[in-house]
N, C-alpha and C positions, 0 to 999 in steps of 0.2 A: 735234564737229562739225569737218568738214573742208570746204575748196571745192576744187574738181577742177581748177583751174587758172588762168592767167595771165590767159585770157578774163574769169572772173569778176572779178577784179580790174580790169580796162580798164573791163568796164561800169561798175563800182561809181565808177570814177572819173567817168566821164562824166556821170555822176547829178549830181555835184557835191558829192556828201559825202566830202571828204577833207580832213578834221581829222588832224591828228597823230597822235591817240588814236585814232580810227575806222582808219586807213592799217594803223597796226602791231597792233591787234587782229585785223583780216582778214589780214596777213602771217601770223600767228601760225599762222593756219588752213589755210595752205599745207602739204603734204606734205615739201616741201624747205626747206634754208635759201635764202632769198630776200631781196634787198635793191631799193631804186628808187632810183635816182640822176640827177640831170640830167643829160640826153644831150647838151647843148651845153657846162656847163662840166665836168664829169665829178664834183661833188659828191655824195656819199650822202645821200640824204633821210632814208632810213626802214630799216630790217631788222627780220628778226624773230629769233626766239630760237635758231634755227637758226645763223645766219650768228653770233650771238655766240658760241655755243659753238665753232662750228669756227674760228673768227679767234681765241678768247680775247678779244677786245674787248668792253667793254660797248655798250650802246645809245647811250649817249649818247656814248661816245669814236668810235663809228662815225659817229654823225651827224655828227661835225666832220672826218672825213677826206675825202681826193680818191679818187678810184678808183683813178689809180695807184699809189697808198701800198699798199692791197688787193690791185691785180691790174696790175703794172706794164707785162706784154705784151700786155695787151686794148686793140683799136683800135675804138672805139666808131664813130667815124665809118667805116670799112672796113666794120664789121659790118652797121651800118643800111644802106651801100649795096648791099651784095649781098644784102640781107635775107635772109640765111643762118636756115634753121629746125633743124639741126642743132646739137648742141652739140661745143664745141673744149676742146682741154686747153689749161688756162691755169695759170700759176705763181701760189699764192696764199703772200702773205707775212704771215706770223702777227704776232702782238702782241709775241711773244718773238724776232722778227726770222727765225726760220726759215721756211724756204719750203718748199712743199708742191706737188704736183700736183693740181688738181681739173679737174672736169667742169663748163663754165658754157653757158648757153644764155640768149640776149638777146632781150627780148621789149619791141617800142615800144607805150606805154601809149595814146598818140596824145593830142591836146589841144595849145593853144598851150603849154604846159611844158614838150614833148618832154622827158616824163620816160620811162625803160626800166626797167625789171625784170629783173634778173641773177639766175637760178637756180644753185644749184650743185647737179650731179646726182649720184647714187651711181655709182661707177667703172665698174661693171659695166654701167650704162646708156650708157656714152661708148664711144667708139674709143680706147681707150688700147693704147698699145702696150705689149708684155712687158716691155719694160725700165723704164717708168714704172709698172706695176702693182707690179714688183718693189722699187721706190726708196719707192715708198708703204707697202711692207708693213715694210720697213725703218725708215722714219720712224714707223709704228703702234709696231714694237718697241719702237725708242727711246725714245719717248713712254712707252711701258709700264714700262721700266726705270727712267726717272726719278719716275714715278708713287711707286713705293716709297721715293724718299727723302724724300718729301713728311712733315713732322713732323704735320700735323693730320690725323684719319682720314679727314675730309669731303672735303677737298682731293684725297687719295690718291686716293680712290674716285671723284671727279668726273674726275679726269684718266683714271684705267682707262677711264671710259666713251667718254670723248673717244678714247682709243686704239682701243677697240674699234668706234667708228664709221668711224676712217681704215682698221684694218686690214682690216673687211670691206665698205665702201662702203653700208651700210645707212643710210636716214634714220633710224629708229625704234630706239631700245635702250634698255631699263628695267633697273636693278640693285636687288635687292630681298636686304635684309638682317633678320636675325633683330632683333625689336622686343621689347616686353613679351610674357611667355609664350611662347607657340608662334606667333605670329604674325610673317610677314613682312612688311616696310613697304617700300614704296618709297623708295628712297633717293636714287637721281638718274636723271634721263632725258633722252636725246638726240632732238632733234626736240620730237613734240607730249605731254605727260605723260597728257594727257586718251585716250590711245590704252590705257594699260595700267591696271588696277586699281590703287587706293589700299594695298591690303592683302592677303595670300593668307595663309589659314589651314591648320593641321596637315590637315585634312581637304582642301583643296585641293591639297597636294603629294602627293598619292596617286598620280597620274599623270603626276607632274614627277620623278620620282626619278631618270630617266635621261634623256641628253641625246635629244631628239626633234624633229621638224619637223612642224609642223601645218599643213595647207591646207583650202582650202575643200571642201565634200564630205565631210571624214572628222568623225570622232564630235566633240561638244565634251565634251572629259573634265574642264577646268576652267574656273574664273574668266577664266582668260589666255585658252584660246580661246574663249569666248564673247566675249570684249571684241574680239577679233581678228576674227572673223564680224561681230559688229557696227559695227566700223569699215571692213568692205569691205576688209581688210588681204590682199594675194597670199599671204602666209604667214608663219608666225611661229616661228622656232626657240628652245631652252632649253634649258639646260642648270645642272645644279646646281652651285655655287660648289667643291664638296666631294662629290666621289661616295659616299664613306664616310662623312658627316652631311650628308644632302640638306638638313636641317632649318635648314643655317646660313646659306644664301640663294640665290639664283635669278639667273641672267643670261639676259636675252631680248631678240631683234634680230628686226624686221619689216619690210617693203616692201609698199608700196601695187599693186607693179607687178612684172611678170617671176617668172623661177622661181631658187629656191634654188642657189647653185652647190655643187658636191660637197665643198668644202674648209669651207665655212659651220660647221658641227660641231665641226669640230678649231678653226678660228679661235676660236668662243665658249669653247673649252674652253681654250686658251691664256690667254684672257683672264679667265676665271671663275677660272682656277688661281692667276693674280696677285691677284687682287679677296681668295681665300682667304687667300693667305700675308700679305697687307696687313691683313685681320681679324686672323688669328693674331697676328701682331707687336703688332698694337694690345692684344689682350688680354693679351699677354706681359708688354708695357711697362705696362698698369695694374695688373699681378698685383705686377710689380716694384715699381712706383712706391707700392702699398698696403702692400707687406712693408718698403719703405724710410723709408714714413712711419710703419708700426707701430715699428720699429725706434728711429726718431730719437725717435718718442714714448717709446717704454719707457726709451730712455736718459736723457731729459729727467725720467722720472719718478723713475727709478733716482738719478739725480743730485741731485734735488730731496732723496728719501731720505734719501739717504746725507749731503747736508749738513744737513739740519733734525733728525736722530733726534738723541736724547741717549745711544743706544746705540753702542758701537762696533763696527766692521765693519772686517773683515782679509779681503783677497781673496787667493790663491794660485792658481798653476797646479798641473796634474799631479803636479810634481815637491816641492810644497808650498814653492814661495818665492815671497815676499810679491810681489804685483803693485801692490798699493795699499791704503791705509789712510784710512779717511773722517776728517772734521775731529774728530769725539768721538775717535774712535781715539787721533788726533793727540793732542787734549789730556789723556787718559788716560793714555798712555804716556811722553807728552816727545818723540815722534820725528815727525820731517817724511816724509810719505810719498817724496819722493827721498833720503832716507838710508835707509830701509829696503827699497828697491826690488830684487827679485833677491835678498834676505839669505831664507835658512832662516826659516821660521815660527818655528820653536822657539827663535830667537836673539832674537826681538823679543816672542813670548807667554813670558816667561820665568815658570816655573812649578814650585814644589816637587816635584811629578810632570809627568814630559813628556806632551805633549799630540799628539806623533808617534802615536802606535799610534789614538788615536782619530779623527783625523784622515783616516790610512791606510783604516781601518774605515768611514769614512763615503763616501770614494772608491770603496773597491772594492763596495759595497753600494747606493751612489747615493742613499741618504738621509740624513735629519737625525740627529744625536746629542744627547742633553742630558747636558750633563758636570757639570751641579749647582754648586756653590758651590767657587771655589778662590781661593788666593792669587796674586796677579800682580805683577811687580815693575816698576817703574817704570824710566826711564834712569836717574833719580838715586839707585837702589837702594831707595827706599820702597817700601812693597807696600801692596796694596789688595786687600778683598773683591770678588770678582766671578763672577758666574753667566755660565757659558759654553754656547754651543751650536755645533755646527758641522754644516754642511748642503752636500750636494755639486749641484753647478751644472750641469746638461746644457750641452752646449757644443763646439763644433769646437776645433781644435788654435789655440793663441795666446791662447785665450779664458780669461777666470777658471774654474777647475774646482772650487773650494771656497772657501765664504764662514764664517769664524769671528765669532759674534757675541758680544760681553760687555756686560755693565754693570754699572756701579761700584755696589755695595753700599755705599760707605761713609756715605751720606746715609741709609740704611736702616737700617744699622747703628747710628748717632745717635739716629734716631728711635726706635728699639725699646729702647735702652737708655734713652732719657728716658721713654719708655711706661713703662718699669718701674719707673724714680724714681718716675713721678708715680702709678703703681698701688701702691707702698711707700709711699708720702707718706699717700696717702688709706687706707690700712691704719691705720697709724698714728695717722693724725687719727680713727681712728674708735676704735680704742683708745685714744686719749686722753681722748675724749668719756665712752667707757665708763667710763675711770679715774677721771675728773673726778665722773661722777654715784656710783661707788663710794665714792672718799676723803672725799667732805664728812662724812658721819656720823661714821667717825674722827677727822677732824681736829677736829669738836667736842668730841668725849669727850676727846680729848688737852687741848684748851685748858680746858675744863671741870676737869681734874682737877688741871690747872695752878695755875686760879684756887682751888681749895680745899685744893690744898698753901701758896700763898701764904696763905692766912687762917690756917691751923695753924699757921704759924711766926711767931716775933717778929719786926716791924718790922726790927729792928735786925742778922737772921739772915743772914749773908753769902751765903744759897742766893736769898734774893729777888730780888738783879739778874739770878743766872742762870735764875731761874723767870720773871723778867718777859720777858727777852730770847726765853725757847722762845715764850711767849705771844702776844707781836709777829710772831714767824715765823710761825705757826698763823694769824693774821689775815691775813698778806699772802697766805699759802699759800690762804686760803679765800676772800680776795678774789680773785686770780687765776684759781683754780675757777670762780667764781661769774662772773666777766667773760668765761673762755672759753666757758661754757654759754650765756651771754646771745647772746653774739655767733654762734654756731652755730643758737641757735634763729632770730635774725632771718633768717639768711641761708636755712633749712629752709624760715620760713615767707613769703619772698619771694611777693607777690602778682603778679597778672600788671599789668605795667605799662600805665598809662593816661596819656593826655593830663595835662599839668600845666604850670600857669603858673611857670617857674621863677624869674623874678622876684618875684613875689609868694613862692614857698617860702623864698628865701633872703632876701629882708627879714624874713619871722620867724624864722630862724637868727641872724641879726646881731642882732634885738631882743632874744631871749632870751639872748644871749652878752654884749651891752655893756654891762653893769654889772660883770660880770669882768673886761671888756677896761677898763672904766676904771678898776678899782681897781688893775691892772697899768701904767698908762700908756700903753696901747696905744688908738690912735686906728684906727677902721674905716671903711671906705669901700665902696659896692657902685656899680658902672658897669654900666649893661644897655644894647647898642647897640639903636637904634632897630630896630624890625621883627622882634626875634628871634622864632621861633616857639615855641610851645609845645615841650615834650619828653615824650616817654612813660618813665615812672618809677613805681617803688612810693615813697611819701613816706616811708613810715616806714624801708624799707631806705636811701633817700638819705639820714635823717636820720642815720644811722650814720656813714655816708662824712663827709660835712661836718663831724659833730662831731669825729672821728678828727682832719681834716685842720685845724680851728680850733684843737684841743686841740695838736698837734703845734706849730702856728703859735704860741699863746703859751709854751709852753715853750722855742722857739727863739727870743723877744723878750725872755725875760725878763732884767730889767737892763740893756736896750738904751735909748738915748736917742730920742728922735721915731721912738719904736716904732710901726707902720703895718701891718695887717693889711687888705689890699684882693682886693677879689673884681670881676673882670670879665668878663662874658657877651657873647657874638657867634658868628658863623657860625665854624665851623671851616673856615681856609684851604686846608687837605689835601682835603677831602671836606665837599663842599655839602649832605648829608644827616644832618652831624652838629651840634650845640650844644656850644659850646668852653666850661668856665668854669672862668676861672684863679682859685685861690687862692694869693695872693702873700704875701710878709712880707720885711722889710728884716733880715732876722735875719744871723748871720756866714754862713748856708751849711753845705750838707753835705759833708765830706769826699770827695773822688774815689774812694775804695775804698768808701766807707760806700754810695753812690749806686748800685752796682752790688747792693747786698744788701736795702735797705730795703724791698723788698718779699717779701722771704722770711719765712716763718712764724719765730715766736719771736726775730727780729733785733731789739735796739732800741739806740739809742743812751743812753737813758736808766737811768744804773745804779741808781738806786734805787726806779724805779718802773716802772710798764707793763710788758704781757705781750710784746710784741712782735709782735703779731698785729691791731693796729688797720690797718696799710695795705695786708698782706697780704690780710684781709677785704674791707677798702674797695675794693682791686682786683679782688677775687672777684665783689663785687654789681656794679661796675662793668660787668664781663665779661658776668654774668648779664643786664643790661640790653641787651647787643650794645653795649657802650661800652667805654672804655677809661681807664686813669690814668697820665698820662706825668709824668716828675719831670727838671725842668731847675734846677739849682743850680750855684751859683758864689759866691765870698767876695764876701758883701754882700747877699745875697738868694737865695732861695728861691722856686718856683713849682710846683704842681702843676695839672696840666691834667686834668680830667675832660670826657670826651667821653661824649656820650648821646646817642641818634636821636632827631632833631627827629621832629614830628610833619607829615607833609604836606597841603600845602593842598589842597582839595578842587576838581576841575576843574568840577563843577555840583553843586548842590544835591543832598545824599545820594549823591553818586558819587566816589569816592575817586580822585584822579589818579594816574595810573601814573607 
């Protein structure tokens, strides 16, 4: 909706409805930039959007100004005395302190307040001299050039529209820019935005693909023309921002009276080209920023991977000279990046066979080559087995052209060697069990034969002692074989661990051993921490573990004064999911060199007895319980820590806690 002129504004004021909000709303309906001022004091009271856009002041700033600040040459008293009806050319000082020529008309609104309305008319409606018109055009072109320097696209387009208003002298302009999909959205408007549609579709642009002027009486080819017809505009001119790509945007200008001048379409095309350039520049900047962000992210990811990966990475240029090595490569080779930068890659990755042919092939063919396993030499001359792979890197001059990736297989070699040892031991263990099964009967036969030979010889025969020693050897061998088979069967028959009261279990163990401990003058002690939970275990298998540990402690305490065997139970400090059972004695301790071997099969410190399998089998049983046995020993005492998984308390009845 628009109102025809100042007359309606004067009538509205005389009716007494002149609150600031109502007057500002009414002013916005006027076709031209208009402000209301106090005719006596010269203070600006109200202004519409047109004045704000023309002067670059906000409405609030305008309401705090005096008229001489905006129009220093305007003499209100002379104007009112002459009751002039024609417009006059005046100098307008904008917010930026720039000056421009405008055509103004002053109307008295009447009433005791002595209010006046000052309208800024289009240049072609005023009596401008050619020099003033030329000056205004130069100012418009200058404003247009400055718009391109705006960092924000919105500010740039807003200033472009203002420059278009100054260049054409028209009160209503609209700039459409492509939004989502194929729709053109109204981006900025000069004058009343309601004069123009909020958006134009791709179908609407069918008749707007070339510069044209619509006037009443012509066909309404688009919603833009229909809106102009509904607003009773005198004419509407439009041009695409880019003639080669009409869908990118549109510039439209209109007036409520008069006829379009011959230069209007040319002027609009100049402004449209500037707006198209601004949009293209913004798109280029966005694309560039996107690429820069991608490069920055890629560099960040690359740096992270290079720093965190355990594989060595060496980068070279097209001449196979080292550019950089990552921290893992520095650690493996013994060099720093600064020490190898610029050196031939073959001098850093030293191998029995030169890597240069493979690197040159990867560069020429542009793909990765797997070199398999090779021996590489460190800086100190030592060598290690590495898995190597070379890969070409697409890139420009000055960037890395090739990457050599290598992994230290030393740990893999050790693991493979240990795995083979374990497999070999398992095989020997199976063979030994088979042997123990098979050798039992022959030993019994030999022992029986020796007994018969002794009975057939006189007691004083010298062979009696030799036969007796042979018979004892057979008994000892038979005992070892039976012990081996017994302990192996216990491991094979290990049942699924179930919750068990470890305190009750250990009390039963000590009760059973207490008579033998007493005969050897060994005191025993069991101490269980309050709140110790149950453990998961197979009581029969664990009986063998603690039998071995108590037996070893008895042997260690033999002949010891104030001998003490203590068992202490509580939560394991280093793992809250484990219960710790410490079996300790105050014996002489275990020699340091022996501590490293006590868990090895067949190792024993007891010369006359023992199979050397007790601790090895005990550790295996503990590990089958997902636990462990640890040893700590020093002169004056030894302790074995048996770690067993605890039974987790239930979160609620019938529901296991996580």
